N, C-alpha and C positions, 0 to 999 in steps of 0.2 A: 721483140718480134711484132711486126705489124699485123693488126687484125682487121677484119672487115669493118668494124665500127670505127676504127681509125681512118680508114679510107673514106667512109661515108662523111666524115667531117669535111672532106675536100670535095667529094663527088656531089654532095648535097643530101641532107638528111630527109628533106621533104620538098624536093624541087619539082620542076615541071614534069619530069618523068614519073616520079612517084604519084603526083596528083592525078596525072592522066590514068595510070594503072589503077589507082584507088577508085576513081570515078567509074571506070569500066567494071571493076569487081563489085562495087556497091549494087550495080544493076542485078547481080546474081542473087542477092537476097530477096528481091521483090517477087519473082514467081514462086519462090519457096513458100511464101504465105499461102498461095493458092493450093499448093500441094498439101501443106500441113493442116490447114483448117478448112479446105474446100468442101469437106463433108457436110458442113452446115447447109450448103446449097445443093451439092450433088446428091447428098443423102437425105434430102428434105422428106419428112414423113407427113403427108397431108391427112386431113380427116378422111377416114375410110370406114366402110361397113360391108357386111356380107352381101354378096350378089346372089339374087334369086332370079333365075332366067324367066320363070313364069310371071313373076311380079314385074320384071323389066318389060316384058312383052305387053302386059296389061297396061302398064303406065304409058307406054307409047300409044297404045290403041285408045285408051280412055282419056288421055291428056292429064293424068294425075300430076300433082306437084311432087317434087322430090321428097318433101316432108311427109306427104301422105303415103307414098310407097314405102318409105323407111319405117313408118309405123306398122306396116304389115310384115315387115321383115325382121326388125330388130327389137329384141326384148329390152325392157328397162332394167338397169342395174344400179345399185346404190354405190355412188362414188363420192367420197369425202362428205357424206351426209346429204347428198342431193341425188335425185334420180336422173340418170342419163342413159341414152341409147348405147347398147353394147357395140363395141367395134369388132368383136371376135366371136359373137354368137348370133344365131338366128332361130326363128321358130321352126320346129320340125313339122312341116305341113306338106301334104300332097295337094297342091292347088288345083290339079285336074279333077280331083274327086270332091272338092268342096264347092264347086260351082261358083267360082269367083266371078263377080260381076263388076260393073263400073261403079256401083253404089256400095261403098265400104263403111258408111257411117255407123251402121248397126252391127257391124262385125266385131265381136269381142274375142280376141285370141290371147288375152293376157295370161291365161292359165295353161296355155299350150306348152308342151315339152320343148326344151331348148336343145340345140346341138351346135357343134362347131361349124364354121363356114365350110360348105361343100362345093360351092360353085365359084370360088374365087372371091374377089373383092371389087367394089366400086370405090372410086376416089373423087374427092373434091380437089382437082388438080391445081386450082388457082393459077392457071397459066404456066405451071412449071412441071417439067418431066424430070424425075430423078431415077436413080437406079433402084430405089425402094419400090416405086410404083411399077417399074418395068419388070422386076423379078419377084414382086409380091413379098417383100421382106417385112411383113407385119405380123402381129399377134404371136403365135408360137415360133415364128421365124424372125422375130424382131432382133434377136441377139446376133443375127448374121450382119446387121448394120454395124455392130461393134467390131466385128471381124474385119470390116473394110478398113477401119482406122488402125486396128491392132496389127494387121499384116504390113501396113505401111511402116509402122514403128519397128517391126521385126526387120524389115529391109534397112531402116536407118541403123539399127543396132549392128547388123552384120556388115553393112556397107561402110560405116564410119571406121570400123576396125580394119576391114580389108583394104579400102582405098587409102586409109592412113598408112598402112604398111607399104602399099604400092607407091605412095607419094614419097616415102623415105627411101624406097628402093629404086624407083625410076624417075623421080622428079615431080615437083609440084605442078608444073605446067602440063606435062604429058598426062598425069592423073586427072587433072582438072578437065582437059579436053576429052579424054576417054569417058569420064563420068557423064559429061554432057552429051556425048554421042549416045551413050546408053539411055540417058534420060529422054532424048528425042525419040528413040525407037520405042522404048517401053511406054512412054506417055501416049504415043499415037496408038499403040496396040491396046492400051487400056480403053481408049475411046471407041475401039471397034470390037471389044470383047463380046463374044457371042453368048456367053452364059456366066453365071455368077462364080463358078469355080475358077474359070480362066481369068475372071476379073481379079480375084484375090491373088492368084499367082503373079499376074502382071503388075498388080499394085505393089507387091513385095519387091519385085524387080525394080520398079520405079523408085521406091524408097531407097534401094541399095545404092543407086547412083546419085540421088539428089543431095542427101546430107554429106556424103563423102566428098562430092564436088564443092559443096559450100565450105566445108572445113579446109579443103585444099586451097581455096581462094583466100580464106581467112589467114592461113599460115603464110601464104605467098606475100600478101600485102604487109604483114607485120615483120617479115624478114627483110624487106627492102627499104624500110624507113628507119630513121634514127630512134634510139631507145625512148626518148622523151615523147615521141609521137605514137608509139605503139598502142598505148591505152586509148588514146583519142580515136585513132582509126578503127580500133576494134569495136568501140562503142558505137560509132557512127555506122560502121559496116552492119552491125546488128539492127540499128535503127531503121535501115532501109527495109527490113522485114515489115516494120510497122507501116511504111509507105505502101508496101504490097497489100497490107490489110485494108487500107483505104480504097485501093483500086478494086479489090475483089467484089464487094457488094455492088459496085457500079457495073462491073462486067456481068455479074450474075443477074442483075435486073434486066439487062437487055438480051442476054443469052440464056434462054430459059430451058434449053435442053442440056442435060448433064454431059452428054457426049461431046457436044460442040464446045461447052465450057472447058472440058478436059483438053481439047485441041488447042484452044486459045492459051491455056496455062502452059502447055508444052512448047508452043512455038518459040518462046524466048530461048529455050535450051538449044534449039537448033541454031539460032542466031549466035549464041555464045561460042559456037565452033569457029567463028571468024576471028576469035581472040588469038588464034594461032599466029596471026600477023601483028598483033598489037600488044601482047604482054610478054615480058621476058621470063626466063627461068630464074629461080632464086639463086643468086651468087653464093649465098651461104650453103645451100644444098650442094652446089657444084663443088665448093671447097671441101665439104664433108666427104665427097666421093673422089677427091684428088683430081678433079677435072679443072686444074688451075688455069689452063689456057682459056677455056670457055668462060670461067669466072672473070678473068681479066677482061675478055672481050665485052661481056655484059656490063661490067662496071664502068668501063671506058665509054660505052654507049650511053649509059645513064648520065655520066658526067658531062658528056657532049650535049645531050638534050637539056641538061640543067644549066648549060653555059658556064661550066666550072672546069678548072684545070687541076690535074693531079700532079703534085710535086713529090709525093712519097713514092718509094720504089714499090709499085703495085705487084711486082713479081714475087715479093716476099710475103704475100698474103698467106695467112695460115688460119685454119679453122679452129675456133676456140670451143667447139662443142663436140670434139671427136670422141670423148670418153662416153658419150651417150650410148654407144653400142654395148657398154657393159651393164646397162640397166636391166633389172629383172623385176617381176611382180613382187617378189619377196622383199625388195627394198622398200616397198610402200607400206608394209605391215610389220617389218622385223623389229623396229624400235618403237618405244611408247608414243612419242609425239608424232612420228610419221604415221603410225597406226591411227591415232586420234584424228589427224588431219584427213586421212583417207576416208574414214567412216563418216565424219561430219560432212565433208564435201560431197561424198556420194549420196548421202541422204538429201542434201540440199538440191542436187541435180534432180533427184527423183521427185521431190516435192514441187520444185519449180515447174517441171513438165506436167505433173498431174493437175496442179491448180490452174496453171496458165491454159492448158488445153481444155480442161474441164469447164472453166468459165466461158471460154469462147464457144464451145459446142453447146453449152447450156442455152445460148441465144436461140438456137434452132428449135427448142422445145417449149419456149415460154408462151408462144401463141400471139406475140405482138408483131409489129412490122419488122421482120428480121433484117431488112436492108438498112433501115434507119438505125436500129439498135446496134447492128454490126459496125456501121460507120462511126457512130458516137463512141462506142467502146474502143475503136481503133484510134480515134483522135487522142484519147487520154494516154496512149502509150508514149507519145512524143515527149511530154514533160519528164518521163523517166530518164531518158538519156541526158537531158540537161541537168536534172537533179544529181545524177551520178557525176558528171563532169564538174559541177559546182562544189560538191561536198567532199569528194574523195581526197583532194589535196588540202582541204581546209580542216575537215573533221577527221578524216581517215577512212578506212574501209569497213571496219567491224561494226561501228554503230549504224551507219546508213544501211549496211547489208542486213543487220538484225532488225532494224526498224522497218525496213521494207517488208520483211516477212510478217512482223507483228501487225502492220497496217493491213496487209492482205488477209491475214487470219481474222482480225477484228471485223473487217468489212464483210467477210463471208458470214460470220455469226450474226451480225446486225441485219444483213440483207435477208437472211432466213427468217428473222423474227418480225420484219416489217410486213404489215398486211398488204395484199394486192391493191387495195383501194388507194394506198399512198404510192401510186405508180412512179411518179417522178422522183420522189425522195428515195425510193427503192432503187431506181436506176442510177441515181447519183452515187449512192453508197456502193453499188456494185461496180461502177466505173472506178471508184477509188481503190477497190480491191484489185482491179485490173492494173491500175497504175503501180500498186505495191508489188505485185508478183512479177510484172514486167521488169521493174527495177531490180528485183532479186535475181531474176533469170539472167539479166545482162551482167550483174556483178559477179555471179558465181564463176563466170568464164575467166575473168582476169585475176580474181582472187585465187582461183585454182593454180594459176601459173606462178603466183608469187609465194606459194607455200610449199613448193617442192624445189630441191636443188637442181642445178643445171642438167646433170647427167641423167636424171630420171624425170625431168619436167614433162616432156612430151608423153611419156608412158603414163605418168600420173593423171594428166588431163584426159587421155584416152580412156583409161580404166574408170575414172570417176564419172565421166560423161556417158558411159554406157548405161548408167542408172537413169539417165534422162530418157533413153529409149524404152527402158523397162517401165518407167512412169507413163510414157505415151501408150504403151500396150495396155496398161491397167486403167488409164483414165476413162475411155469410153464405156467400159463395163461398170465402173463406179458410177458414172453419171447416168447412163440410160437405164441400168437395172435398178439402182436405188431410187431414181426419180419415179419409178412405177409405184413404189411403196409410199413415198412422200416426196413431192417435187423439190422441197428444200433440203432433204436429207443429204444429198451430195455436198451442199454448202457447209454443213456441220462437219463432215469428214474433211473437206478442203481446209476449213478454218483450223481444225485440230492439227493437221499436218503442218500448216504454215507456222503456227505458234511454236510447235516443237522445233521446227527448223530455225526460227529466230533465236530460241534459247540456246541451241547448240552452237550457233554462230558466235555467241558471246564467249564461248570457250576457246575460240581461235585467237591467236596472237594478232596484234595490230601490225600491219606491214607498211604503213605510210612512212616514208623516209628511211626505210630499212633496205640495204642493198639486197639484190636477189641472191639467195643462198647458192653456194657452189657445191657443198658437200652435205652429207647427212649430219655431220657434227655441227654444221651451222644451224641446223634445225633443232637438234637435241640440246646444244649448249650455245644459245644465242649470245650470251654475255661474253663468252670466250671469243666468239667470232667478231663481236663488236669491238672488243679490246684489240684483237689482231688487226682489224681494219684501221683502228685509230693509230696503232703503232706504225703501220705501213704509211699512213698519211703523214705522220710526223717525220718518218724517215725520208719520204719523198720531198717534204718541205726542207729538211736539212740538206739533202743532196742538191736541191735547187738553189738554196742560199749559198752553198759551197761553190757551185758552178758560177754563180754571179760574182762571188768574191774573186775567184780565179780569173775570170774574164777581166775584172777591173784591174787586178795586178798585172795581167798581161798587157793591158792597154797602157798602164802607167810606164812599164818598161819600154 
């Protein structure tokens, strides 16, 4: 029976049509970077201090310097062994009764009672407007900044499952287009949100569509190319996220208002609606829905654009993944090896999200030049894709995957111990950590697909990858709250998570050169499956030799 992979041999495994669609879909990964880690710029928290209206009025009238007026407002607190002005307390004084004059040199108020900020805050904006300064999300309300990122990942979690289901039910193309319509509407609404509560709700809705659409695009391009190209297009598709990482600091440098930056990040999703005329539906999905006529039409159009001709009877196309409808969650945990794979892969998805997102968001609290730091850290992500493509077919999957986690973990530990005075050395080590976790994040995607049998492969990836979104929810709380205790404490946590992830990866089987499993027995009894595949290969060889002999005898007669 002819399968779609057989037809691709003639229609073109990675011809002009697939290259065009692939190039268009790679653009989808770029704005996702702005959505995923745009909080570094949109949620920028500048230096801030309590506002005292009486002192502000006197500063303007007397021409005081900012430092002088802050001395009258902010008490000194001990922070890491040094005295610093408090960001969240002020002296409890009634300036109207103290007879405050323009001469403040003799005024000693160091023993005055302290109180929490009563009249809001003043900010050193440094030319940037963020939602933090607009909604005063500092001091006791600083945890609400974490919620901005957490609600996005809640949207990712629900959206990836929901849109994944819709993609299987109504098609990859339609789900992709509908998600981008949602992204365009929700993204613009985020930019005009009147208050913080509505901002969180709309941010979650934004996340609902963004990741689901990205996954639908990933599935579409991998389903229209030949088997040997799937891994490469998958890695490169993810690499364009790193391209978006490079563009983000450049955009943020020139667009200093968080609302306008949000608009610019959203505009591409409106543009992606035009893909209705430029991308096809997945023929594999059409076959799975018994829409053979449409599958034939799409495949013939692909062959025509690739300047290829079909000699096989395309009308006999049959879907080779129809049994996937019988999959259930219990299949992922019922047997020992399936259960082990599910737990290890889920943990690696979680760790990759926590460490990757945490290292990026950490750039926003270090106090350096966030634009340059962000750009440099983005550049180091590119070698990750090339290292993957260079090693996975030469060394295998398991060792590079585990090594990437170990490198990320070691870099986190070392970075935490390097003193701030060794700035450039500390930056280089941190960048190596970014390289390691980027490589691990990209590898978990396709390793996940290779460790599940065909009928439960899509479900397995969906279930395991939900832990990625859970990690995204946890990451901002780990980073921002622990950094208050000790700036480097989050790195210790990240390093521990990554080391454990690397150790667990070594417990997985190597999949290089191993055929994709079709049944759970192929996972539980790999030697049996290997022997069966060898026997089938020998039988095919015998049949082929027999056919050649028969043809020779016929020719002789």
